[in-house]
N, C-alpha and C positions, 0 to 999 in steps of 0.2 A: 503493501500498501504505500503511494504518496503521501508525506504529509502536504497542506501548501500553508505556509505562515498566515497568520494573521494582517501583516501587517502587506497594505498592496505600496507598487512603484508610485508618485505622483507624480503628474504630468513634470512637473516644473524642474523634477529629477531627471525624469525622462529626455528632456530640453537639456539640459548641465550637461550629462553622457554622451547625447549625438550629439552635440558641437565638439568635445572632445575628441571622439572619435569622430568624426568631418576633420579639426585641423589638423588632431596630433598632437597640439600643444594646448595648455591650461593659460597661457595669457590671454591669445587670439583668441580664442574658444569666449573665455573671458568678457572682451572685449564685443564680441559677436553680441551675448547676447547682454553687455552694457552692466556685470555685473562682480563684484569684486571677486581676487587670485579666492579669497579663506572661501567667500558663498560659494566657486565655483564646487571647493575644490572639496566643502562642507556635502555640497546633492547628490556627489556622486561615491562617497564615498555611503552614507548614507544608504544609496541605492546597492552599493557591492553587500553592505549587510541583512536589507531589507535580502534579496535575494540566494544572501549567504557562498559569494563565490567576488576571486579578485576577477575585474574587467579589462584591470586597465596592467599592463607593466611599467612602471616607473622608472626611467635613470637617469643618470648625471644631464644626461644630455637629449633626450628624445622619451616620449611615451610610447606605449604600443599597446594592441587589444592585444587581448586576448584570448585560445579556441571562446570562451563563451564574450566575450566580448562584442564579440564576428558577429555573435548570433544575434547577443539582447539589440547589436547597433541597427539590425538590419528590420527587429522589430517593433522598436522606438522610431526607428523610420516609419513604419508604415501603421502603426501609433498616431503618430502625430502629423501623416498628411490627412488618415483619416477626420482625425479632431478636424485642423484647419475646413477643411470640405464638410463640415458638420457644420460649426461657424460659421462658414461661406452660404452654402445652403439656406440654413433660416433666415443668415441677411439680407438674403435673398425675397422671401416669403413676407418681407419688413415691407419690399416696397412693394407699389398698387401692378396689380398687373404682373406678377413677378410671378413663378416660384410653377410647379405641375401645378394644374389645374385638369379635373379629369370630366370630360363631359358626353355624358348617354342621351344617345337619336334613338328612337324610335324608327324602326324600317322606311312605314311607309313617308319619311319625312329625309332621312338621312341622305339616298341620291339625287333626294332635287335641291336642294339647299346649301348642304358640304359644300359642294364643288364654290358659292356664292363664299361662305366663311370661311371657310380654312386660307384664303390668300388676304380672308380681309383681316382676320386675326394672326396671320406675319405676319402682317405692315403694320397693321396699328398697335395691336401689345405687342413685339418685338422677343421681348422677356419674359413672355407667359407660355411653358412650355406645358400645350394645350396635348394630350391625348382622347380619343373619342370612341365612346366603346355601344354599336350598334344593337335595341332587344327590342322585345315585345314595352309593351307597359307596362305590364306590372312587376316585371324585370327588373325595370328604370327604378322604378318609382320606389320598390325595395332594397334597394342599394345604394340610392342619396338620400333614404331617410338611413340605408346603418354606416352611411359617410367615408363609403365603398368611390361612390361618386359625388362630384362638387354641383354640378347644376344639370340638366337634361332639357332636352326639348324633344316636347308631344302635344296630345292635342288636350287642350282643355275644356272643362276644370277636370282638376281631380279628384277632388274631394279627400283626398290625403290631408290631415294633422300634419303640424309644423311645417311646411312651404310656402313660403313665396308664389304665389304666382304672375309672370312680369309677360299679359296678352301682347303680342307680337304680331299677327293678319290673321284675316277672314277668310279662305280661298272655300267656292262652291265646288258642290259637284257635277261635274257631265256626265251625261250616260252614256259608257263606251257599249255601243250594236257590231253583230254582225256586221261585215263590209253588204251582205246582200239580202236582208234583216224587214221587213216590209215598213218601221219606221226611218231607215235610214234615206237620204239622199231627199231633206228635208231643212231645210234656217232655220224653219219656224218654233218658237220656245216651245219648246211642251210642261199640259199640267201635268201636279207629278200625278194624277187618275192614270196614267198612261201609265205606269209602275204594272198597274194590274191583269194578272192573266202576264206577264211575264217570270220566265225562269231566273230569279237574279241567282248567279255563281258570289261566292264568300270569299273572305281570306280564310284559315285554319282562327279555330280559336285562341283571343287571348289578343292580337291586332285589333289596333277601338276602331280604327275604318271597319273593320268587321259591326260592330255592333253600331254603327254611327250608321251601316248597309240594314241595320234589321231592326236600326228606331224608324228612319223613311220608309223602311216598305209596311213597320202595322201603326202608321200615321193615318198611310192609304189603306189600308187593310190591307192586302198584300201580305202572302206568306214567297221569304230568302230559298231555292233549288235547295234541302236537305243535303241530297245526293254526290253533290261536288264542291270541292275547296280546292284556294290554292297556296303553298308558302308563304306565297312574297305577289307583290302586284306586279313584277312581267309577268309570271304563269299567268296570275288570272287573265293579264288581260290578252293571253293562247290560248287558252282557253273560249277568251270571247272569239278571236277571229277565226278559232279552230268548229263555230257555231253552237259550241257546250249553252251556253246560254246570251245573258247579258249583264254590265255593272256600274259600278258608281266608280270611277275615278278623283281622286283629287287636282289641279285642273294646273297646282304645279308640277305636275307630276304629266301632262300630253306633253311639252313638247319628247319630253325622254325614251318617251315608252311604244308611243304612235309614230314612226317614225314609215318612210316607203313603204318596206317589208311586212311592215303591221294590217291587213287588210280589213281596220272598223273600221266605223262610223262612229263619232262623237255629233250625238245631239242636249241643249243648254236648256236647265228647265227655263220658267215662265219668272216661277219663285223659287229660284234655287235655295234644293239645300247641302249643307256644306262645312265646315267644322274653322275651328278657331286654336293653332297653331301657340307655343308658348314656350318659354324657358319657367324651369321651377328650381327651384332650391333653399332648403333649410331657411330658415326665417333664424339659427341661432346662431349658422355660421359667424365667426371673424370679419370675411370675407361678403357679408351682405349685400356690402353697401357698391363694392366695387363687380358681380355678376347685376346690379340693375342697371351698372352703366353699361354692361356688357350686353342690356339687353334694349339699353338706345342704340347701341352703335351694329346691335340688327337689322332694327327700324331702319336707322340712317341707308344699308347694305339693299337692303332691299327696295325701299326707296328706290337709290339709284339704280339700282337693275329695271325699273319699271316693271316686276313681277303683277303676270294679272293678280292681286292680290289687291283688299283692303289692308290697310296699318291701320293698329289701336292705339 
């Protein structure tokens, strides 16, 4: 059994020894640390006593490292470098818009909004070390509440306790139909009642867009098709193009998901259903004021891009 002394080396002792190990000269090491030679010698002697081994071989002409001293110098360098990095990282977090920031985004928003936001964050907040996690609503809500995420982009309201919700924009849903559907080829806005009798395909459970589509169906007294689901919005569009039904698609997704190779038609509603997208974060976060200003920056970026949405 190896017994470990209750006493442990101090940072000051490690700094003193490493200075001597680097210079192999007590006077030069003391000058580097701006302390007296007796104070330096005392610190090194205390370290040797704690470690119960000689670290230096002192001669009348020079100082040499013992084999133990060689090993301790490597450990001391790593420990002090890690400490300096810790201090630097913490100092960064005291600066506004700097340090790590973990953002959660739902899959029906990420592909359409992130291409705008990521360059904006890099340009306007270069010291912010942003990481992005894409997941369904329930997952990112749990992670932001538990502190694994700092803020989340998702459909509002969340009805989650303890979160501040910053509305960003409202967007309409369009009706996506097979290219040869009887309702295709007409630009006249549809009544929501047109959904009655249509086979409406949905995303899998856990996607808020699914629940929003079900709410619209329920409002007009129709039911969604219960036999065909998709795991993503691109797959949902492909199901529609393949003639398996119709669906509701957010307007920001239209340019990405409905290119020339996708044979679907789109119809607008006279009284369009839609959703509100916002940024949510913990009200108790010490960076809550920063996240509120980031929400304002997102609104400005969306406005400058002239996305077909209504800012709120």
